[in-house]
C-alpha positions in Angstrom: 36.3 -8.4 -5.0 36.7 -5.6 -2.5 35.3 -6.4 1.0 33.0 -3.7 2.6 34.5 -1.5 5.3 32.6 -1.9 8.6 32.3 0.9 11.1 32.9 -0.8 14.4 35.0 -3.5 16.2 32.1 -5.9 16.5 29.1 -6.9 14.4 26.8 -4.9 16.8 28.9 -1.8 16.7 28.9 -2.0 12.9 25.1 -2.4 12.7 24.6 0.4 15.3 26.7 2.7 13.1 24.5 1.9 10.1 21.3 2.8 12.0 22.8 5.8 13.9 20.8 8.4 12.0 17.5 6.7 12.6 18.3 6.3 16.3 19.3 10.0 16.5 15.9 10.9 15.0 14.1 8.9 17.6 16.2 10.5 20.3 15.3 14.0 18.9 11.6 13.0 19.1 12.1 12.0 22.8 13.9 15.3 23.6 11.2 17.4 21.9 8.5 15.5 23.6 10.1 16.3 27.0 10.5 19.9 26.0 6.8 20.4 25.2 6.1 19.2 28.8 8.1 22.1 30.2 6.8 25.6 30.8 7.5 27.5 27.5 6.4 30.8 26.0 3.7 30.5 23.4 6.2 31.1 20.6 8.6 28.5 22.0 5.8 26.0 22.4 4.6 26.6 18.8 8.1 26.1 17.5 8.7 23.0 19.5 5.3 21.4 18.5 6.0 22.3 14.8 9.5 20.6 15.0 8.0 17.6 16.9 5.5 17.2 14.0 8.2 17.3 11.4 10.3 14.7 13.3 7.3 12.5 13.8 6.6 12.6 10.0 10.2 11.5 9.4 9.9 8.7 11.9 6.6 7.4 10.3 7.9 7.8 6.7 11.0 5.7 7.6 9.1 3.3 9.9 11.6 4.1 12.7 9.2 3.1 15.4 10.0 -0.4 14.4 13.8 0.2 13.9 15.1 -2.3 16.6 12.7 -5.0 15.5 13.5 -4.4 11.8 17.3 -4.7 12.5 16.8 -7.9 14.6 14.7 -9.5 11.8 17.2 -8.5 9.2 20.1 -9.9 11.2 18.2 -13.2 11.6 17.1 -13.4 7.9 20.6 -12.6 6.7 22.1 -15.1 9.1 24.5 -12.4 10.5 27.2 -13.5 12.9 26.6 -13.0 16.6 26.5 -9.3 17.7 29.6 -9.7 19.8 31.7 -11.2 16.9 34.9 -9.3 16.1 34.6 -8.0 12.5 38.2 -8.7 11.8 37.5 -12.5 12.0 34.5 -12.5 9.6 34.6 -14.1 6.2 33.9 -12.0 3.1 30.3 -13.2 2.9 29.7 -12.5 6.6 31.1 -9.0 6.2 28.8 -8.3 3.2 25.8 -9.5 5.2 26.7 -7.2 8.1 27.2 -4.3 5.7 23.7 -4.8 4.3 
């Protein structure tokens, strides 16, 4: 059986790599929220609000508001090794649980 490749030196880095896209979407929402608070032309404001709406729809569709809590719960339920654990020392079963 082939063991999964993990992106990161520690369990936490590997998990962070797995949820990077979701976190990037949340960061994009924060940036757009800040942008609409700035003085913008009508056209720029309309464009920013439209993009903000699309990003918010993505966040809600993927339940990204709860991303950190979901990751924490999954780590507990899967009995993942401690976040600071070095992935090179994990057993095959531990590596598979982190990869999930």
